[in-house]
C-alpha positions as CSV (number, residue, x, y, z in Angstrom):
1,M,140.9,123.9,125.7
2,I,143.4,123.0,122.9
3,K,146.4,121.1,124.0
4,T,149.7,121.9,122.5
5,G,152.0,119.0,122.8
6,K,154.2,116.5,121.0
7,I,153.3,114.3,118.1
8,A,154.1,110.5,118.1
9,V,154.0,108.0,115.4
10,I,153.7,104.2,116.2
11,G,154.3,101.6,113.5
12,D,156.7,99.3,111.8
13,K,160.2,100.6,111.2
14,D,159.7,101.3,107.4
15,S,156.4,103.2,108.0
16,V,157.6,105.5,110.7
17,I,161.0,106.6,109.4
18,A,159.7,109.4,107.3
19,F,157.9,111.0,110.3
20,K,161.1,111.3,112.2
21,A,162.4,113.6,109.4
22,V,159.5,116.0,110.2
23,G,160.1,116.1,113.9
24,A,157.7,113.6,115.2
25,E,158.8,111.1,117.9
26,T,158.6,107.6,116.4
27,F,158.1,104.3,118.2
28,V,158.6,100.8,116.6
29,A,156.2,98.2,117.8
30,T,155.7,94.7,116.4
31,N,153.4,92.8,118.9
32,V,150.3,93.5,120.9
33,F,152.3,94.0,124.1
34,E,154.7,96.6,122.7
35,I,151.7,98.4,121.1
36,N,149.6,98.6,124.2
37,D,152.6,99.5,126.4
38,T,153.7,102.3,123.9
39,L,150.0,103.7,123.8
40,R,149.7,103.7,127.6
41,E,153.0,105.4,128.0
42,L,152.3,108.1,125.4
43,A,148.8,108.7,127.0
44,K,150.5,109.6,130.2
45,G,152.9,112.0,128.6
46,D,152.2,115.4,127.0
47,Y,151.4,114.1,123.5
48,A,148.6,115.9,121.7
49,V,148.4,113.5,118.6
50,V,149.5,109.9,118.2
51,F,149.5,108.4,114.8
52,I,149.4,104.7,114.6
53,T,149.5,102.4,111.5
54,E,146.2,100.8,110.8
55,Q,147.7,97.2,111.1
56,L,148.8,98.0,114.6
57,A,145.6,99.9,115.5
58,E,143.6,96.8,114.6
59,I,145.6,94.7,116.9
60,A,145.3,97.2,119.7
61,S,141.7,98.1,119.1
62,D,140.6,97.5,122.8
63,T,143.2,100.0,124.1
64,L,142.3,102.5,121.4
65,N,138.7,102.3,122.4
66,K,139.6,103.2,126.0
67,L,141.7,106.1,124.9
68,K,138.7,107.5,122.9
69,S,137.1,108.6,126.2
70,R,140.0,110.9,126.8
71,P,140.5,114.3,125.2
72,Y,144.2,113.7,124.7
73,P,146.1,112.3,123.0
74,V,144.0,112.1,119.8
75,V,144.9,108.7,118.2
76,I,144.6,108.6,114.5
77,P,145.1,105.4,112.5
78,I,147.0,105.9,109.2
79,P,148.0,103.6,106.4
80,S,151.4,102.0,106.7
81,Q,153.9,101.6,103.9
82,A,152.1,98.5,102.8
83,G,148.8,100.4,102.4
84,S,145.4,100.8,103.9
85,T,143.5,98.0,105.5
86,G,140.3,100.2,105.7
87,F,140.4,100.1,109.5
88,A,140.7,104.0,109.8
89,M,137.7,104.6,107.5
90,N,135.6,102.0,109.2
91,G,136.3,103.6,112.6
92,L,135.4,107.0,111.2
93,K,132.2,105.7,109.8
94,K,131.3,104.1,113.2
95,D,132.2,107.3,115.1
96,V,130.0,109.4,112.8
97,E,127.1,107.1,113.1
98,R,127.4,107.0,116.9
99,A,127.5,110.8,116.9
100,I,124.7,111.7,114.7
101,G,122.7,108.4,114.5
102,A,123.0,107.9,110.6
103,D,125.6,106.8,108.0
104,I,126.2,110.0,106.2
105,I,129.6,108.9,104.8
106,F,128.7,105.9,102.7
107,N,125.0,105.7,103.0
108,D,124.8,102.0,103.5
109,K,121.5,100.7,103.6
110,N,122.3,97.6,105.7
């Protein structure tokens, strides 16, 4: 069943401001406690998608891993205004490897 719900964005002030203009609810977080508290609150609400900047996603990776077992909200790391750290792509690679048992994205031979 597809959930219709709100969209949220968590990040630093400069990175989330543009999302407010398109109707997403924005949340500024600067430390691990604010990030984790915000993620937990959004998971309790009727949010379908939560975008989080890669820098904050790395800090809160334990909480993000717990949320992966739930169908909603879908939490998607995105680059911040400062650029990408590679965290989102590495996570996608690991998820694909876990799902199909092979690296089809990068074909690493490690």
